C-alpha positions as CSV (number, residue, x, y, z in Angstrom):
1,M,163.9,-27.3,45.2
2,E,162.5,-26.6,41.7
3,E,163.5,-23.6,40.2
4,S,161.2,-21.0,39.6
5,R,160.6,-20.5,35.9
6,T,158.4,-17.1,35.9
7,N,161.2,-15.1,34.1
8,L,162.3,-17.6,31.6
9,A,162.5,-15.9,28.1
10,W,160.3,-18.7,26.4
11,G,157.8,-15.7,25.2
12,A,159.7,-13.4,23.8
13,L,159.2,-12.5,20.2
14,L,162.1,-12.9,18.1
15,D,161.7,-11.5,14.8
16,L,164.5,-12.3,12.1
17,P,164.7,-9.7,9.3
18,G,167.1,-8.4,6.9
19,A,169.8,-10.8,4.8
20,G,172.6,-12.8,6.1
21,A,172.9,-16.0,7.2
22,K,169.9,-17.2,10.0
23,H,172.5,-17.6,13.2
24,E,173.7,-14.0,12.2
25,R,170.0,-12.7,12.1
26,L,168.9,-14.5,15.4
27,T,172.0,-12.9,17.1
28,R,171.2,-9.6,16.1
29,A,167.5,-10.2,17.1
30,L,168.6,-11.3,20.6
31,R,170.6,-8.8,21.1
32,A,167.6,-6.3,20.3
33,A,165.6,-7.9,22.5
34,V,168.0,-7.8,25.5
35,R,168.8,-3.9,25.1
36,S,165.3,-3.2,25.0
37,G,164.7,-4.8,28.3
38,R,162.2,-7.3,26.3
39,L,164.6,-9.6,27.9
40,P,165.4,-8.4,31.4
41,E,168.9,-9.4,33.2
42,G,168.4,-12.5,35.0
43,S,165.7,-14.1,32.1
44,A,166.8,-17.7,31.5
45,L,166.7,-18.2,27.8
46,P,165.0,-21.3,25.9
47,P,167.1,-24.9,26.0
48,S,168.8,-24.6,22.5
49,R,166.9,-27.6,20.9
50,T,163.9,-25.7,21.9
51,L,164.1,-22.8,20.4
52,A,165.6,-24.2,17.2
53,A,162.5,-25.9,16.9
54,D,160.1,-23.1,17.5
55,L,162.1,-21.1,14.9
56,G,162.3,-24.2,12.5
57,C,166.3,-24.1,11.9
58,S,168.9,-26.3,13.2
59,R,169.9,-26.3,16.6
60,W,173.5,-25.4,15.5
61,V,171.9,-21.6,14.4
62,V,170.8,-21.0,17.9
63,T,174.3,-22.5,19.6
64,Q,176.0,-20.0,17.2
65,A,173.7,-17.2,18.4
66,Y,174.2,-17.8,22.3
67,A,177.8,-18.3,21.9
68,Q,178.4,-14.9,19.9
69,L,175.9,-13.5,22.4
70,V,177.9,-14.6,25.7
71,A,181.4,-13.9,24.1
72,E,179.7,-10.0,23.5
73,G,178.7,-10.1,27.2
74,Y,174.9,-10.2,27.0
75,L,174.3,-13.7,27.8
76,D,176.3,-15.8,30.6
77,A,176.4,-19.7,29.9
78,R,176.8,-22.3,32.8
79,V,177.5,-25.6,32.7
80,G,174.3,-27.5,34.2
81,S,172.3,-24.2,34.1
82,A,169.7,-22.2,31.7
83,T,171.7,-19.9,29.7
84,R,170.5,-16.0,31.4
85,V,171.0,-12.6,30.5
86,R,173.6,-10.6,32.2
87,W,173.1,-7.7,30.7
88,T,171.0,-4.4,31.7
89,P,170.6,-1.1,29.8
90,D,172.1,2.1,31.3
91,T,169.8,3.6,33.7
92,V,169.6,6.6,35.6
93,P,169.8,5.6,39.0
94,E,166.4,6.6,41.0
95,P,167.5,9.2,43.7
96,S,167.5,7.8,47.6
97,E,165.0,8.8,49.9
98,A,167.7,11.4,51.2
99,D,168.2,13.0,47.8
100,R,164.5,14.0,47.4
101,P,163.6,17.1,48.2
102,P,161.1,17.0,50.7
103,T,157.2,17.1,49.9
104,P,155.2,20.0,52.1
105,R,152.6,18.1,54.2
106,T,149.5,19.9,53.5
107,R,148.4,21.2,57.0
108,F,145.6,23.2,55.8
109,D,143.7,23.3,52.8
110,L,141.6,26.3,51.5
111,T,140.3,25.4,47.7
112,P,136.8,25.4,47.4
113,G,134.3,22.0,46.9
114,L,134.2,20.1,49.5
115,P,131.6,20.6,52.9
116,D,132.1,19.8,56.2
117,L,133.1,15.6,56.1
118,R,133.5,16.0,60.2
119,A,129.9,17.2,59.9
120,F,128.7,14.1,58.1
121,P,124.9,12.6,59.8
122,R,126.9,9.4,60.2
123,A,124.1,8.3,62.9
124,R,121.2,9.5,61.1
125,W,122.7,7.8,57.7
126,G,123.8,4.5,59.5
127,E,119.9,4.3,60.9
128,A,118.1,5.0,57.7
129,V,120.4,2.6,55.3
130,R,119.5,-0.5,58.2
131,D,115.7,0.9,58.0
132,Q,116.0,0.2,54.0
133,V,117.8,-3.4,54.2
134,R,115.0,-4.3,56.5
135,R,112.2,-3.2,54.5
136,V,113.1,-3.3,51.0
137,P,111.4,-5.9,48.9
138,F,113.4,-8.3,47.4
139,S,112.1,-6.8,43.7
140,D,114.0,-3.4,44.7
141,L,117.4,-5.5,44.9
142,G,117.8,-5.7,41.5
143,F,119.5,-3.0,38.6
144,P,118.0,0.9,39.7
145,P,115.3,1.7,37.5
146,P,116.2,3.9,34.7
147,G,115.8,7.7,36.3
148,G,115.8,6.9,39.4
149,H,113.7,5.1,42.4
150,P,110.2,6.0,42.2
151,E,110.2,6.4,45.9
152,L,113.4,9.0,45.7
153,R,111.9,10.8,42.8
154,R,108.5,11.5,44.6
155,V,110.3,12.5,48.1
156,L,112.5,14.9,46.3
157,A,109.8,16.2,44.1
158,D,108.4,17.6,47.6
159,H,111.1,18.8,48.9
160,L,112.0,20.6,45.8
161,R,108.6,22.1,45.9
162,R,109.0,23.1,49.0
163,S,112.5,24.4,49.6
164,R,113.3,25.6,46.2
165,G,110.3,26.8,44.8
166,V,110.5,24.6,42.0
167,A,107.7,23.4,39.4
168,V,107.9,19.2,39.5
169,D,106.2,16.2,39.7
170,T,107.9,12.8,40.3
171,D,107.8,12.0,36.8
172,G,109.9,15.1,36.0
173,I,112.7,14.4,38.1
174,V,116.0,12.1,37.0
175,V,117.9,10.9,39.5
176,S,121.8,10.9,38.6
177,T,125.1,10.3,40.3
178,G,125.8,13.8,40.4
179,V,126.0,17.2,38.6
180,T,128.6,16.3,36.4
181,D,126.7,13.3,35.4
182,G,123.1,15.4,34.9
183,A,125.2,17.8,33.0
184,A,126.7,15.2,30.4
185,R,123.8,13.6,29.9
186,L,122.0,17.0,28.9
187,F,125.0,18.2,26.7
188,R,124.7,14.9,24.7
189,A,120.9,15.6,24.6
190,L,121.5,19.1,23.5
191,R,124.0,17.8,20.5
192,A,121.5,15.3,19.4
193,E,118.9,18.2,18.5
194,G,121.8,20.1,16.7
195,I,122.5,22.4,19.4
196,T,126.3,22.8,19.2
197,R,127.5,26.0,21.3
198,V,126.8,26.3,24.8
199,A,127.0,29.3,26.9
200,V,129.2,29.4,30.3
201,E,130.2,32.0,32.7
202,D,133.4,33.1,32.7
203,P,134.9,32.5,35.1
204,G,133.0,29.4,36.3
205,W,133.6,26.1,37.1
206,T,135.6,24.2,34.4
207,R,134.9,20.6,35.0
208,L,131.4,21.1,33.2
209,H,133.1,22.9,30.4
210,H,135.5,20.1,29.8
211,V,132.2,18.0,30.1
212,A,130.6,19.8,27.3
213,R,133.4,19.6,25.4
214,E,133.5,15.8,25.7
215,A,130.2,16.3,24.7
216,G,130.4,17.5,21.4
217,L,129.9,21.2,22.3
218,T,131.6,24.6,21.5
219,V,131.7,26.4,24.9
220,V,131.4,30.0,24.5
221,P,132.2,31.8,27.4
222,V,130.5,35.0,29.0
223,P,131.8,37.5,31.6
224,V,130.0,37.6,35.0
225,D,130.1,40.9,37.0
226,E,128.8,41.8,40.3
227,H,125.0,41.3,39.2
228,G,125.9,37.7,37.9
229,L,126.0,36.5,33.8
230,R,125.9,39.3,31.8
231,V,122.8,38.1,30.0
232,A,122.7,40.8,27.1
233,E,125.8,39.2,25.9
234,L,124.2,36.1,24.9
235,D,122.6,38.0,21.4
236,R,126.1,38.5,20.2
237,D,126.3,34.8,19.0
238,P,123.5,33.8,17.6
239,A,124.3,30.2,17.3
240,V,124.1,29.6,21.0
241,R,120.8,28.3,22.2
242,A,121.9,26.9,25.7
243,V,123.2,28.8,28.5
244,L,125.1,26.7,31.7
245,T,124.8,29.0,34.8
246,T,124.5,29.2,38.9
247,P,122.4,31.5,39.7
248,A,121.6,30.9,43.4
249,H,125.3,31.5,43.9
250,Q,127.3,32.2,41.0
251,F,130.7,30.1,41.1
252,P,133.4,31.2,41.9
253,T,132.6,34.7,42.1
254,G,129.8,34.3,44.7
255,V,127.3,36.8,43.7
256,P,123.5,36.2,43.3
257,L,121.8,36.4,39.6
258,T,119.9,40.3,39.9
259,A,116.4,39.8,39.8
260,E,116.2,41.4,36.6
261,R,118.6,39.5,35.0
262,R,116.5,36.4,36.1
263,A,113.8,38.1,33.9
264,A,116.1,38.7,30.9
265,L,117.3,35.3,30.9
266,V,114.3,33.4,30.8
267,E,113.0,36.0,27.9
268,W,116.1,35.4,25.9
269,A,115.2,31.6,26.5
270,R,111.8,31.8,25.4
271,R,112.5,34.1,22.1
272,I,115.5,31.8,20.6
273,D,113.8,28.5,21.8
274,G,116.7,28.1,24.3
275,V,117.0,26.2,27.2
276,V,119.0,27.5,30.5
277,L,121.3,24.7,32.5
278,E,120.5,26.2,36.3
279,D,123.2,24.2,38.4
280,D,121.8,24.8,41.8
281,Y,125.0,25.5,43.5
282,D,125.1,26.2,47.4
283,A,121.5,27.5,47.0
284,E,121.1,25.8,50.4
285,F,123.7,28.1,52.4
286,R,123.0,31.6,52.6
287,Y,123.5,33.7,55.4
288,D,123.0,37.7,55.0
289,H,120.1,37.5,52.5
290,R,117.0,34.9,52.7
291,P,117.5,31.7,50.3
292,L,116.5,33.0,46.3
293,G,113.9,30.5,44.7
294,A,115.2,28.4,41.8
295,L,115.1,30.0,38.5
296,Q,113.4,26.8,37.3
297,G,110.1,27.8,38.8
298,M,110.1,31.1,36.9
299,C,110.0,29.1,33.5
300,P,110.0,25.4,33.9
301,Q,109.1,24.7,30.1
302,R,112.8,26.3,29.6
303,V,114.5,25.6,32.2
304,V,116.6,22.5,33.7
305,L,117.5,22.1,37.2
306,L,120.4,20.4,38.0
307,G,121.5,19.4,42.1
308,S,123.1,17.0,44.3
309,V,124.1,16.2,48.0
310,S,127.6,16.7,47.1
311,K,127.7,20.1,49.4
312,T,125.0,19.6,51.7
313,L,125.9,15.8,52.6
314,S,128.8,14.5,50.9
315,P,130.2,13.6,47.3
316,A,131.0,10.2,48.2
317,L,127.2,9.4,47.9
318,G,127.1,10.3,44.6
319,I,123.5,11.4,44.7
320,G,122.1,13.9,42.5
321,W,118.9,14.8,40.8
322,V,118.0,16.4,37.1
323,V,114.6,18.7,37.1
324,A,113.0,19.1,33.5
325,P,110.6,19.4,31.4
326,P,108.6,16.7,29.7
327,R,110.1,16.7,26.6
328,W,113.7,15.8,27.9
329,H,112.6,13.1,30.4
330,G,112.7,10.1,27.9
331,V,116.3,11.2,26.7
332,L,117.9,11.9,29.9
333,R,116.6,8.8,31.1
334,A,117.9,6.7,28.3
335,S,121.3,8.3,27.8
336,G,122.0,6.6,31.5
337,T,122.6,3.0,31.7
338,V,121.0,0.3,34.5
339,R,124.8,0.6,36.3
340,S,124.9,4.5,36.3
341,G,122.6,5.5,39.0
342,P,123.5,5.8,42.7
343,P,122.7,2.1,44.2
344,V,118.8,1.6,44.9
345,L,119.7,1.4,48.9
346,D,121.4,4.8,49.2
347,Q,118.6,6.4,46.9
348,L,115.9,4.9,49.6
349,A,118.4,5.6,52.6
350,F,118.0,9.6,51.0
351,A,114.6,9.1,50.7
352,R,114.3,8.3,54.0
353,L,116.5,10.8,55.4
354,V,114.3,13.8,53.5
355,R,111.2,12.2,54.6
356,T,112.2,12.0,58.1
357,G,112.9,15.4,58.8
358,G,116.8,14.3,59.3
359,Y,117.8,16.1,56.2
360,D,115.8,19.4,57.3
361,R,117.8,19.0,60.7
362,H,121.2,18.4,59.2
363,L,121.1,21.4,56.7
364,R,120.0,23.6,60.1
365,S,122.7,22.4,61.8
366,V,125.5,22.6,59.2
367,R,124.1,26.3,58.2
368,Q,124.9,27.7,62.2
369,R,128.3,26.1,61.8
370,Y,129.6,27.2,58.5
371,R,127.6,30.7,59.6
372,A,130.5,30.8,62.8
373,R,133.2,29.7,60.3
374,R,132.8,32.3,58.0
375,A,132.5,35.0,60.4
376,A,135.8,33.3,61.8
377,L,137.7,33.5,58.7
378,L,136.4,37.3,57.9
379,D,137.9,38.2,61.5
380,A,141.1,36.2,60.6
381,L,141.1,38.2,57.2
382,R,140.6,41.6,58.6
383,T,143.5,40.8,61.4
384,R,146.2,39.2,59.0
385,L,145.5,40.6,56.3
386,P,143.9,44.3,56.4
387,A,144.3,45.2,52.8
388,C,142.3,42.3,51.6
389,R,139.1,43.1,50.3
390,V,136.4,40.5,50.3
391,T,133.5,39.8,48.1
392,G,130.8,36.8,47.7
393,S,130.6,35.8,51.3
394,A,126.8,36.2,52.0
395,A,126.7,32.2,50.9
396,G,127.9,29.6,50.3
397,L,131.0,27.6,51.5
398,H,133.7,30.1,49.9
399,L,134.7,33.2,49.7
400,V,136.5,35.8,47.2
401,A,140.1,37.2,48.6
402,H,140.7,40.5,46.7
403,L,144.8,40.7,47.7
404,G,145.2,43.7,45.8
405,D,147.2,45.6,42.7
406,G,150.4,44.2,42.1
407,V,149.9,41.1,44.2
408,D,150.2,37.8,42.2
409,A,147.6,35.4,43.0
410,A,149.4,32.4,41.1
411,G,152.4,33.2,42.9
412,V,151.1,33.3,46.4
413,V,149.2,30.0,45.7
414,T,153.1,28.8,45.2
415,A,154.6,30.4,48.3
416,A,151.7,28.7,50.7
417,A,151.8,25.0,49.1
418,A,155.6,25.2,50.3
419,R,154.1,26.4,53.9
420,G,151.6,23.4,53.6
421,L,148.8,25.5,52.9
422,R,146.4,24.7,49.8
423,L,145.1,27.4,47.8
424,V,143.2,28.0,44.3
425,D,143.1,31.3,42.4
426,L,140.5,32.8,40.3
427,G,142.2,32.5,37.1
428,T,142.1,28.8,37.7
429,Y,138.4,29.0,36.6
430,R,138.6,31.0,33.7
431,V,138.5,30.1,30.1
432,D,141.4,31.8,29.0
433,R,143.7,31.5,31.9
434,R,146.5,33.6,30.3
435,E,145.0,36.6,32.2
436,P,146.9,37.2,35.5
437,A,144.6,37.4,38.8
438,D,144.7,39.1,42.5
439,C,142.1,37.2,43.6
440,L,142.0,33.9,45.7
441,V,139.0,31.9,46.3
442,L,138.9,30.3,49.6
443,G,137.2,27.4,50.3
444,Y,135.9,27.1,54.1
445,G,133.6,24.5,54.6
446,N,136.2,21.2,55.2
447,L,138.3,23.1,57.3
448,A,138.5,22.7,60.9
449,D,136.8,25.6,63.0
450,G,140.1,25.7,65.4
451,A,142.7,25.7,62.1
452,V,141.0,28.9,60.5
453,D,143.4,31.7,62.1
454,A,146.3,29.2,61.8
455,A,145.7,28.5,58.1
456,V,145.4,33.1,57.8
457,V,148.5,33.2,59.4
458,V,150.0,31.0,56.9
459,L,148.2,32.9,54.2
460,A,149.2,36.1,55.2
461,A,153.2,35.2,55.7
462,S,152.9,33.8,51.6
463,V,151.1,36.8,50.9
464,A,154.0,39.2,52.0
465,D,156.7,36.5,50.3
466,Q,155.1,37.5,47.4
467,S,154.9,41.1,47.8
468,A,158.1,41.2,48.8
469,H,159.2,39.2,45.9
470,D,157.4,41.4,42.9
471,S,158.4,44.5,45.3
472,G,162.3,43.5,44.2
473,S,161.7,42.1,40.7
474,P,162.7,44.3,37.9
475,R,160.3,46.2,35.9
């Protein structure tokens, strides 16, 4: 059977620097290659005649070097076999499975960010995809058109006018792969126009803060209170001409931007020739009040609306949109690539789902599901954690749990993780994370209905652990 040559050391690069005889320099180079691991244990070295020809030296130089390294224990030479490396660097042995501390299995996940993936309308989506595969003309099977397929843009324009009060026509929509993609395009466009500083809500969705910085913008945090973004504080930095906000349901505090501050924000944008980036976060899910119309409808010349199906259907679809004033249309389409948008068949399938009413029926169904789950979570918190105060629960797929003074939310997150419960504290979403927080952001979108009370039981035990730890700590 022919010997495998996959581990031959033919390709090892040998540098022969320094002074001294050539066989001494070759010995040093080979020794260094073995010690560094470039020639691992078991590697076969080239025959002396071959290596001598490659190095342009006599065969005696190679045999002397090999013999020296054999004597030192680095190489093993046997008659009728290749000269092989027999030495391996000292390494710290990998711990065995028995030595490794067990990793807690995640039993419950209360982190925000996902809808109920169990509720994805598989049958309706499959039917929409099959229908488009049968009907799509061959001309639509190429690369996605810049800005999105005209049919999806037309259907989206009609849907957003009807459901969100958006002032838009087909040309005013650019299809993206999600809010992050749309925001990245906008940030690059702002930078190209000379806008270098963007205000963001603090706390807020930090992923978009990173995207702004990647586009070359400076992020300027503006506080949020019980009325939403503190619009008056935008004037503290005259260089700020853009602001990113979630007026329908502020993330993560859950408060809506009040009517007075909506008007003030529009007035600010008009006065300074600025732009408002409206992330339409969780706008579809309101339980205690009627849905608020999009801010974009108040001032379509100054407000850019960002939306997606990540919370209504699934982030796996990668379908989003940007509603922008006419002056931004060209740059937003140009900032994408022919491969950067959602696949054409998915765009057309979603357009069919919206056009035939399947999307509205799905939203009505999951609203009822989330309303019931929210009620179950609130009941469990009242029973298991009576000292906990809840805010931001009137809409969306998460709420804020105030644990009370003296309870370190970050410590609760750690204690819960050891019990298999995933949590996130409010401080995670602050621009300056050094300030301690006593709040948790509890996402219930993708939590199974039957797991609500069990998850809160684990949460209550984790809070008790942290409270006991804090009370026993020296002050």
